[in-house]
N, C-alpha and C positions, 0 to 999 in steps of 0.2 A: 451276287446284290443283297442278300439278308435271308435272315430266316423268318420266315410268316407260320404262325398258326392259324392254320380254318378252323374254325368254331363252325360244325356243323348241327344243321337244327331241323332238317328234312325239305318240307316241299317239293316241286315238280323237278328241278333238280334232280331229289332222290326217290323220285315214285316209279314203280313196280305195275303193271296189269295186275289188277285182283280178279278177274274173270270178268267183272259189268263195270268196269273205269277204275284208273287211277289212283294210287294212293301213297305216299310217303313209305317207302321201307329199306332202302339202302340206309346204312351207315358211310359214317364220314369217308375214311377209309377206299369201301367202293367207289364212293365219287371222288375223290381223288385221284383214285385207278381211269379213270375216264379222259382224264387231263393231260397233256403234256406241261409241262414247267418249263418256266421263263428259265435262261441259265444263269448258274449262280444263284438259286436260288431253292433256299433247302425246307419243308415243309414239313411241319406239326400238328396232328388232329385231334379236336378234342371232339369228341363224342356227348353233345348234349341232351338232345330230344333228335325225335322223326316223326315229325308231325303234319300234315294238313295245317297250310297258314292259317287258311281260317276259325280252324281248333284252338286257336294259342289264345291262352290267358292272360292278365295282368300278371301273374303269379311265373307264367313261363317269361315275360318278356323283359320282367324285375330278375330274374336269377340271368338271365342273357349279358343284360347290364350289368352282373355284378361281374358275372368271369371275364366280361372282358377284362374291367380292371383288375381280377387276379391276375390275366395274362399278360399285362402290361405291367405289373409288379416287376415281374424278370426285366432287368434294364439287356437282355442277351437279345428279346426281339425286337424285330424290326419292324415288325406290320402284323395288323390280323384282317383277315376275309373271313366274313362269315355267310355261307348258304344258305340261304333262308326263303322260304315259299312267298312268290309272289302277289300273294294277294293280302298280305298286312304288313309286307316287307317297309312300306312307305313310314311305317308307326313304331317298329321295329328298333328301324334305321335313325331316326328323328327321339327315342327317348335317347336313343344309347347317344345320338349327337351333342341334346342338351344338357348334360352330366360327363364330357369328353376333355379333360382338359390336358391329353399329352401330345406332345407334336406329333408322334405317332400315328399313322392315320390305320383308318376303321375304315375298312369296304363292304357293301352289304354288296351279292348276287345271286341270281338262283335262273331258275330256267323258264321258257313257255314252253316246252317240249319235252315228255320225260326222258331217263336217261334211256340207252340204250337203242335208242330212232337212228333211222341213216342221217334224216335230218337236224340231228338234238341239237342248240343251239347252247345248255350247258357246256362242256368242256370248253367251246372259244371265250365267254359271260368268265367265266372262272382261270383261264391262263389270264382276261383282259385282268380282273381283280386283284392278282396274284405281281400280275406286273405293276399293276398302282400303287398296291399297298409297301411295296421294296421303293417304289423310286420317287414318291410323294411326303410332304411331310407340311406340318402347320394347315395343315384343309378342314380338321376334322375330319366328320362321317362322310363316306361317299359312298354313292351308287354306283355302278358299273353295268354297261348291261349293253350289248349287241355296237358295242366301240364308242360306245359314248361313256361318258362320265357326268355324273350329278352331284350336286349338296344334295346334303340326308333332308337342310330345310327347302318345303316348297315342293319337294320333287312328290310325283304323283305317278299311279297309274293311271296309265291314259289307252291304255288300247286290251282290250279282254285279251286276245287267243296271239296278236301278231307278236312278230320277235321285236323290234323297239318296243319295249310295250311301256316305258317312263320315261317321263318329261316335265320340268319345270313351265309351265305354263306361261307365268307372267313374267320371266327373264331369259334371257338368253344361252345356251349350250354352255358349260362347266369346262367342259373338257372335251378330248378327241384320243382314242387308241388307236394306231396302226401302225404295220412295218416294225412291231416290236418295239414300238414308243408311244409314253406318253405325254399329249402336248393341252397345256393346261391353258386354255383362254382367259379367264378371267380370275379373281380370286372371291371366295365367297362370305357374304354375312354372315358373321357370328354375335351373338351375346356371350356377358362371359357366363362361361359355365356353373350350372349347379353342381351343388355335394353330391354327394352317394347317397341317396336318401338311403335309410333303414329297410328293414324287409318285412313290411306288417303281415301279422298274422292272416288277416283279412281285409284288400286290398280296399281302397273308397271305390262306389260305385261312380262311375262317371256317364251319361247317355245323350244320346245325340237325337235329337229331337228337329224335323226337318219341316219348314213352312210351305202351304201349297196354297191354291186357290177354294175357297172354303175352309182354311186351315183356319182353328180354333185352340182353344188351350188344352184340351181334353188328354193329349198324348206327355205335354209337358208335365201337368199334374200328376198321372199314371206313374209318371218315374219319379216325381218327388215323393209319393204314395210308396214307390218302390225299394227308398230309401237313396236313391241318389242324393251323394255329396258333391257333386259339380254337374253342370251340363251344356250343352252346346248347342243352342239353335242356330240352326240353317237357314238366315234369311232366303228371300227373294230379291234377284239386282244388285244393290249395294250394301244388302243385309239389312232388309225390311221386312214387317209382318202387319201384325193388326193392334188396333189400341187393346186389344181385350188383352192380349198376347202380351202389350208391354206392362200390364198388370200384373199377370203372373207370372213375369220378372219380377218386377218389384218385388213382389210378397215372397217365392225364391229367395231373392237376394236377403231383403230381412230378417230370412233363418236363417241366416250363415251359408246358402247353396253358392255354388260358384258357375257363375255364368259366363261363358264367353259366346259370342257373336261370330257369324264367319257364313260365307253367301254360297248356294246350290250354283253359280255362276263358273264355269273352266277358268278363268283367269280374269287380274285385279283386285285391288283392295276393296276391304268390305269401309265403307263411306258416308259419313253423317251428310247428307242431302236434302230425306223428306223426314218432315213429321206426319203424324197421323195414321204414330205405329211404325214410322220408320225408323232405320239404325238411328238420329237421334232423340227419338225419344227412347230407344233400349238401351240407349248409352247410356242420356240422362237417366232410367233406372237402374243400373247398377249393372251392363253387361256390359263386357270386354269386348273390343273390337281385335278381332286377330289378324287386320292386315291383307295379306295375299295367303297365309296356312286356309287350308280344306278343313272338312269335316274330321278325319282320322288326325292330323296334325295339332288341330287345335284341341281336339279329346284326349292326348298324350302332354302337352301345354297345360290343360285343369288338370288333369292324373300328375303328376310334377308337382304342379301347385301345391297340392294337395296331400301331397308325401313330406313336402317341404318345412310345413310350420302349421301347429295346427289353429294359431292364432288369423282370423278372417281379413284382417289388416295385411296382414304379412302375406299368405295367398294371393291376394288383387296384387299383391307390388310385384311376385315373383311371375305371376302368368303374365304382369304388362312387361316385365323385361326380358322374359321369353318368346314373347312373341313381338317383340321389338323390333329385332331384324326385319321382320313381315312385313313392314312398310303400313299402318297402318292410317287412313286419310283422313282429314277434314275440309271439307270445301264451306270459304265463304264467299257471299255476295257483298 
C-alpha cells in the first residue's frame, strides 16, 4: 500500500516507568517494534525528539512542522504518521494542518497507556494510523485514536485517561477504522493552507486568559507586560466577558497585539449575542472570534498569523482566514 515515514516525538506511546511515574523514554524504532504493520506497508522512522508533550515548546512544534515538509519533499513517500503525546497533540496537529498543502495524509496518533503494558492501546493506534496514512488522500492532517478518525481542525482531547481520548464536540465523526479498512463518513473543511513560516530566533509569545465570575483584566494585562504579542481570551458562554475586559482588549489591539476570542464551553461557536461586555463588544474592540476552535487551537492560529506577517492588518486577515472554517456566528434579531 505504500511507504510511510513515522516521525517520533515521545509521549505516552513512548513512555516507561521512571521510578516515580512514567515519562517518554523510548525511541521511534522501539515504538514501531510494538505494532504490527498493515499489509504491503513499509516504514521508515525519524527520531525527532522524545519528550512528554506538556513540555513541548513552540520551537519543538515548528521543528516538527518543517520536518513534515522535508519528508514530503520526497515524492516516493506515500504518507506520514506522527507519534505524539496526547496532552498537546491537538495543538501540533492543527499547526501542521494550517500549513499542509500536500494531498498526502499526515496522521497524528499516540496512546493513553504506556508502552509495554498488557492492555496498552499504542500498538493498535499506531496500526490504524499507518493504515490511514497509506489509504487516504486530500484530507489534510488527521488524528486517529481508538478506531476513530478525526480532522485535526476542531478536535480536542476530551478524556483525561479513557482510551477514546479525542473528539470534535461541535461536529460529527469524520471516519472510523475496523477490520483493516478506513471508512470516511464526511470530508473535513479546511481553509487555504498558509506558507511555511520562517524559523524565528525567538518565537512570539501567545498567552491564554480565561474569564470567570469576578474576573478582571489583571491577568490579561500581566500577559501584555510579559511581552505577549498575541492573546486568546476564553470567554464564558458564547464568548462573553465584562466591560472592563473589553476596554483591556481594545487597548491591547491598539498596541498591535493580536487578540482571538473563544469560549470555555465544550461545543458550539463563538456567537455575537450579548453586549455589556459580551462577544458583541469584544469583537467591536478588535478581538477575532474563532468559531468552534477552542483555546489551544485558537492559540496556534494566532501564532501562525504572527509568524505570517509583520503587518498588523495582514495578521488579522490571516487569523480570520485560519479560523474561517471553524464557523464564527453572528445572531441578528
